[in-house]
N, C-alpha and C positions, 0 to 999 in steps of 0.2 A: 492827613488832611483833617481839619477840625471845622465844624460849622458853628457860627455864632449867629444867634437870632436877635432880631430887634423889631420894635413896632412903635408907632406913634400916631397921633391923630392931628388933624388940622381944623381950625375953627370955621374955615370956609374954603371953597374950591377956587383958589387963585394961584397964579404962578409964584407970587411972592411968598405965600404961606407954604407952598410945597417946598420951595427952595430953603426957606428958613427951617422947616421941620426936618427935612432930610439932612441938612448940614448939622443941626443940633444932635440928631440921632447918631450919625456917624462919628461925630466928635466924642460923644459919650461912650460909644462902643470901643473906639480906639483907646481912650483914656483908661477905661475899666479893665481892658485886656492887655494893656501895654503893647499895643500893636504898632508896627511900622507899616507904612503904605505898601512897601514892596512885598510884605508878607501876605497881602490880600490877593488871592488868585482870581476870584470871581465875586461879583456882587449881583444878587438876584432880588428884584423888587416885585411886589404885587400890591395893588391898591384896590380898594372897594369901587364898585361900579359908579358911585356918585362923584368920583374924581376924574375930571376930563382935561383940566387946564394945562397940565404939563406932565411930562414923563419923569418919575422920580429918578430914573437912571441918568437923565440929562442933568438933573440937579446935583447928582453925585459927581458927575464929571466936572461940573462947575465948581464943586467943593474941593476938587484936587485929586480925585481918584481917576488918574489918567493912565495908569500902567496895568490895570486889570480889566477883564471883560465885564461888561455891564448889560443887564437885561431888565426889562420891565414887562409886566403882564397885568391884566385886569381880572379881578376875581369875579366869579358868578354871584348873583344875589343870594344871600342866605338869610332866611327868616330870623329875626332877632339879632342879626350881626351888628357889630360896632360900626357906625357910620363914619365916613370921611377918615378912613384908616389906611395907613401905609405900613407895610411889613417888609422886612428885608432879611436876607441870609447872606452872611459873609463866609466864603470858603477860604480858609487861611492855612498857610504852610507853617504851622506852629504847634508844638506839642504842649497844649494847655487844657485845663478844664475851663470851658468857655463861661464867661460872665455875660448872660443875656441881658438886654436893656429894653425896658418898656416905659415909654414916656407919655405924658398927657392923657392919662386914663386908659392906656392900652395894656396895663399890667395884667388885667383880668383875662387877657387872651391866653397866656401861658404861665406856667410856674417858673419862677426865676431860680435857676440852680446855682447862683453865685453864693448862696448860703450853705449851711450844713446839709449833707446828704449821706445816706447809708445805702450800701449796695450789698445784697445777700446773694451768695453763690453756694448752692447746695449740689450734692451728687454723691455717688458711691466712690469707693476707693479706686484710684487710677483713672478717674474721668478727666483729670487735668484741672480740677477746680482750684487747687492751691497755687499752681503755677500761673494760671490765668488771673487769679485774684492778686497775686504779687505784681504781675505785669500791669494790670489795670490800675492798681494803686500808684504804681510808679509813674505811669503815663498821666494820670489825673492829679498827681502831686498831693495825694491824700494818704492817710494811714492804712496799712494793711494789718489787720488783727488776726493772727493765726490762732483761731480757737482750738483747733486740734492739738496744738502744742501744749495747751493747758491740761487737756485730758491725758496726753501722753506723759506729762510730768508727774501727774498723780499716779498713773500706772507704773511709772518707773519707781516711784517711792514705795508702792505696794510690793513690787518685785524685790526691791532691795531689802525690805523688811521681812521677806519670806512669807508674806500673807497670800491667801487664796483670793484672786480677783473676784470670785463669786461671793465672798464673805462680806456682805454689805455692812454688818454691824461692826466688824473689825476695821473696815475702811473708814466708816464714820468716825470712829474713835481716833484713827490715825489723822484724819483731816483736821481735827481740832488743833493740832500742833504743827501742821505743815505750813511753811511760809512759801507761798507761790507768788512770784512777781514777774511782771512783763516789762521790759525796758526797751527803749528804741534809741539806737545810736546810728547816725548816718542813714536813717530810713530803713534800718534792718531791725527786726524784732529778735531779742534774745530772751530766752526763758530761764529764769532763775529758780532753783529749787533749794530752799533753805540757804540762800545766798550763793549757791553754786551754779555756774552756767552749764546747763544740761542740753543746750540746743542740739548738739550732735548725738548725744547718748539716747535721746528720745526717738531717734529715727530708725532704730533696729526693728526687724520683723517681729521679734518677741514682744517688744513694747507695743507695737501696733496691735497685735492680737489682744494683749492684756488691756489696752486702752479701750477697745471695743466692748470688752466685758465690764470694765470699771464704769464706763460711761452709761451703762444701763441703769445704774443705781440712781434713784431720784435724788437722794441727798447730795450726791456728788454733782450731778448736773445742775441742780438748783443753786448750789454754792457758786459754781463757776459762771452760770448764766447771769447771776446778779452782777458779777464783776464785768462781764462783757457788755451788758446793757448800760452800765454806768459809763464805760468808755465811749460807747456809740452815742450816748446821750449828750456828750459835750464836744464831739468833734466829728468831722467827716471821715468815714472809713469804709473799707471793704472787708467783709467777714465771709469766710467760707467754712462749710461744715456739712452736717447732714440734716439739721433742723433749724437753720438760721431764719429762713423765710417763713417757716410754719410756727416756730416756738420762740426762738431767741428774739428776733426782731420782726414780728408779724406785720408791722407798719413800715417796713423798709421802703425807701423810695423806689428802688429797683430790685427785682428778684429774678434769679436765673437758676435753672436746674440743668447741670451738665451730666451727660451719660456717655457710655461707650460699651461695646461688647465685652464680655468677660475675657476673651482671648486678647483683645487689644489692651485692656487694662492690665492683664497679667504680664504681657510683653513689656509694657512701659515700666512696671514695677521691677521686672527682671533686669531690664537694661539699667535702671537706676541703681539697683543694688550691686550688680556685677561691676559697674563703673567705679564703685567704691571699693572694689576688691573682695566683695563678699561672695561666698560659694552658696548658690541657691539652686533649687530644682524647679524648673518651669512648671511642670504639671502640679507639683505640690503647692506652688505659689498660686496657681490658678484655683485649685481647690480651696485654699485658704480665703481667697478673695470672694469666691461664691459663698462660702460659709459665713464670711463676715457680712456680706450683703443680706443674707437671710437673718442673721442676728440683729443687724441694724434696723431692718424693716419690720421686725416682729417685737422689738422691745416695747415695754408697756408705756414708758414716758417718751413723748416726742420722737416717734419712729421716723426713719428715713422715708420721705415721700415728697413728691413735687407739690409745692404750694399752688393753689388754684390760679393765682395771678402771676406765676413765674413763667418766664420764657424758657422753653425746652430747647436745648442744643445738643445734638448727637455729635460728639467729637471724634468718633471712630476714624474717619477719613480726613480729619482736619489737622493742620499744624497749629501750634500755639498762637502764632500770629493771626491766623485765620479766625480762631475762636475769639481772640481779643477784639478783632475788628467787628465780628458779628455782635458781640456784646455792646460795643460802642454804637453800632448802627441801631440796635434795638433801643438803646437809651435815647438817642437823638430822635427816633420815631415817636417815643413816648412823650417827649417834651414839645 
């Protein structure tokens, strides 16, 4: 279920003006969201207290919305509120990123999200942020930028060259010649290291630990952050990591911080690795996750922490679908 918002104003409180404004608003919402009438489940209207002549819901019925439930309500008086204003919410059975419509001076009521938007999802390893980010990007039909894959690719290169992940000077020298590219095919991100697809290789536990160490180095982070900001600056996307909302995109439209208990996060990682046929020890994996948490939270540059304006979600007892829906609800509440 998706909610599409709309608002408009009328020059005077008459039945004809209400009918005209409601019809125009609904036509615009339908057009911009490519809606079919049968996809609208419910239509809820509210109008300011200076509108008495006609119910907007009746106007909607007359405009052809006969198969959905319709409601009208009157808003309480608000100091400084926009006069002669009609607002609506369409509840639709369609998996889209809604294009909200504001006509006749009503745009100042809310921000229109039909343009570019960035969503930042941060959290520790195993909190579910990457899976949720992918699902959210898929549902909203926008780009998913796997920032962690960039750091993992750098870590893989360091390991392949036999370098110490703690040797920043050596890594800086290595980075000058590394060709790291991110390409998208069929909505899926592939990570290329010197022209080679390393999307699978960078998911080993060894690379994960090395990635945490490599990402501590300011030179590495700044190099990759510049590329991430450039991508986010030209298109709508979801980014997940440990410092997206605090450092990479501090002005992101929406920020979330996902967390879960160490036991839950270790179990998720254990199930993921064993499903791939890898032999792993649960207790050792849990220790590594706790150690990585400490390392990420204490690094000098952009440590792991919740942004002040980020929504906190504990995913310990939630399914991925429940987390995705919680994120969507929070986004709708904000707009």
